[in-house]
C-alpha positions in Angstrom: 26.3 -13.6 -34.7 25.8 -16.5 -31.7 22.4 -17.8 -31.4 21.0 -18.4 -27.6 20.4 -21.5 -26.3 16.5 -22.5 -26.0 15.3 -24.4 -23.1 11.8 -25.7 -22.9 9.8 -24.4 -20.0 10.8 -25.0 -16.5 13.9 -27.0 -18.0 16.3 -24.3 -17.7 19.6 -25.5 -15.6 20.7 -23.8 -12.5 22.4 -20.4 -12.9 19.6 -18.8 -15.3 17.0 -16.7 -13.9 14.4 -14.5 -15.9 13.9 -10.6 -14.6 11.6 -11.4 -12.1 13.4 -13.9 -10.4 16.0 -12.1 -10.2 14.2 -9.3 -8.6 12.7 -11.8 -6.0 16.6 -12.1 -5.3 17.2 -8.4 -4.8 19.2 -8.6 -8.1 19.3 -7.3 -11.4 20.9 -7.9 -14.8 23.4 -5.5 -14.4 23.7 -4.8 -18.2 24.5 -8.4 -19.4 23.2 -9.6 -22.4 20.5 -12.3 -22.4 22.2 -15.3 -21.8 19.7 -18.0 -23.0 15.7 -17.9 -23.4 12.9 -19.9 -22.6 9.8 -21.5 -24.4 6.6 -22.5 -23.4 4.8 -24.2 -26.4 1.1 -23.0 -27.2 -1.7 -24.8 -29.3 -2.4 -22.2 -31.8 0.0 -19.7 -31.4 3.8 -19.2 -31.2 5.5 -20.4 -28.1 5.6 -17.8 -25.1 8.9 -16.6 -24.7 11.1 -15.8 -21.6 14.5 -14.4 -21.4 17.2 -15.7 -19.4 20.1 -13.9 -17.4 23.1 -15.2 -15.7 22.8 -15.5 -12.0 26.6 -15.1 -11.0 26.7 -11.7 -13.5 23.9 -10.3 -12.0 24.2 -7.1 -9.6 22.9 -6.3 -6.3 19.3 -3.8 -6.6 20.3 -0.2 -6.2 19.0 1.3 -3.1 16.5 3.9 -3.2 17.4 7.2 -2.2 15.2 10.1 -0.9 15.0 11.9 -4.2 14.2 8.9 -6.0 11.3 7.8 -3.2 10.2 11.9 -3.7 9.7 11.0 -7.6 8.1 8.1 -7.1 5.6 9.5 -4.8 4.7 12.9 -7.3 5.0 10.4 -10.4 1.9 8.1 -8.2 0.0 10.9 -7.2 0.0 12.3 -10.5 -1.5 9.4 -12.1 -4.4 9.8 -9.4 -5.5 13.2 -10.7 -8.1 13.6 -13.3 -7.4 15.8 -16.3 -10.9 16.6 -16.6 -12.0 17.7 -13.3 -8.7 18.0 -11.7 -9.7 16.3 -8.7 -7.8 13.4 -6.9 -10.0 10.1 -7.9 -8.7 8.1 -5.1 -7.1 5.6 -7.1 -4.9 5.5 -10.5 -7.2 6.5 -13.4 -7.5 3.8 -16.2 -5.5 4.5 -18.8 -8.8 3.0 -21.1 -10.8 5.8 -19.7 -8.3 8.3 -19.7 -10.4 10.4 -16.7 -11.8 9.3 -13.4 -15.0 7.0 -13.7 -17.5 9.9 -12.6 -16.3 12.2 -15.2 -16.2 9.2 -18.2 -19.8 7.9 -16.9 -21.8 11.0 -15.5 -25.1 9.9 -13.8 -27.6 11.3 -15.8 -29.7 12.3 -12.1 -26.8 14.5 -11.3 -26.1 12.8 -8.2 -22.3 12.2 -7.2 -23.3 8.6 -6.0 -24.9 9.5 -2.7 -27.1 7.1 -1.3 
């Protein structure tokens, strides 16, 4: 089993990139294994680790098809529907609440926030 080369933060050689850096260049890892890792030391905890991929083996990002756009729009719309009142909240429902803010914190006066 080969061990990965480990580089300190900001000291990785050219030719390696994180997933985010690849995405900024419109690339994706394309099935390649992690080539190296980056470590950023911290004082009282373990180091932060970022995995690096080889840029020369990266593939272009796949284009969005009309079907993918439709599926993404449907998924985002579902994240806006409150499961309690079944209304479109106008924002993505926070997973910490699991429902829209008016359902999570009902107004004791019964008003819907109108002035």
